[in-house]
C-alpha positions, -999 to +999 in steps of 0.1 A: -340-545+168-368-559+189-404-545+189-425-554+219-458-534+215-472-506+196-471-472+212-488-450+185-485-447+148-454-465+136-437-461+170-431-491+191-417-498+225-388-522+219-351-522+220-326-508+196-292-522+205-274-498+181-289-469+202-268-482+232-237-481+210-245-445+200-248-436+236-215-452+244-199-433+216-211-400+231-197-411+265-162-419+252-146-388+266-160-395+301-146-430+298-111-417+287-109-388+312-098-409+342-068-422+322-056-386+316-037-363+340-054-329+337-040-298+353-076-285+358-109-300+352-137-274+355-164-296+340-160-322+368-155-295+395-185-273+388-204-259+417-241-266+415-263-235+414-298-248+408-313-279+422-344-274+398-323-271+366-301-300+378-331-321+382-346-314+349-313-317+331-308-352+345-344-363+337-342-349+302-307-365+296-318-399+309-350-396+289-330-390+257-310-422+261-341-443+271-362-430+243-334-435+218-329-471+229-365-481+237-388-463+211-384-479+177-401-476+143-420-504+128-402-502+094-366-497+108-340-524+111-308-526+132-290-500+111-303-480+081-293-446+069-323-440+048-327-410+025-338-374+026-344-362+062-331-395+075-299-392+058-295-356+068-301-365+105-276-394+102-249-371+087-257-344+112-253-369+141-219-379+127-207-343+124-219-333+158-203-363+173-169-355+156-172-318+167-179-329+203-147-351+202-128-321+187-141-300+217-129-327+241-095-328+225-092-290+231-104-294+266-080-323+274-052-302+258-059-274+284-081-251+264-110-249+288-125-215+283-162-211+291-169-207+254-153-240+244-171-258+272-204-244+262-200-247+225-185-281+223-191-301+255-225-287+266-244-278+234-234-308+212-245-339+231-282-328+233-279-319+195-264-353+189-296-369+204-318-346+185-300-355+152-304-391+160-341-384+165-343-368+131-324-397+115-347-423+130-379-402+127-382-405+164-399-372+170-401-377+208-363-380+208-360-349+186-381-328+208-364-342+240-330-335+226-338-299+218-354-294+252-325-311+269-301-288+250-318-256+263-319-268+298-284-281+298-269-250+283-288-226+308-278-249+337-241-252+329-239-216+319-251-207+353-228-231+370-197-217+351-207-181+359-198-185+395 
């Protein structure tokens, strides 16, 4: 982990390479998707219903990744689990990622109901970022992840309601 300059408190602008790995882990289903032959793919074929929600969803999602990778703590190293709230956030992030993978397996197997899409594919990625924020005591990421989750859910729910 690299620290460039102090932002505030123990938060620094820097680079956490492991954050990039965590982002890639969340993107694995999108990396695998082109290799599969799906009878239908409602996630990739959704009609856009709100320019405003789409804009804020994109800004919040990108912000989560940037904050996760570029805001680091003074006392943190490349990889530590920690204890207490840090450990809870770490375990939660793992469980959320595994549940997200389970949802994608359902989706790739043809179970593509609105409920499965919203519960597993839409709700869990923002919660994954929020859990990483909790784990790393990156409160900006925690708040961004929760906000991203609300906007992402409302936006996709509206898109799927067509």
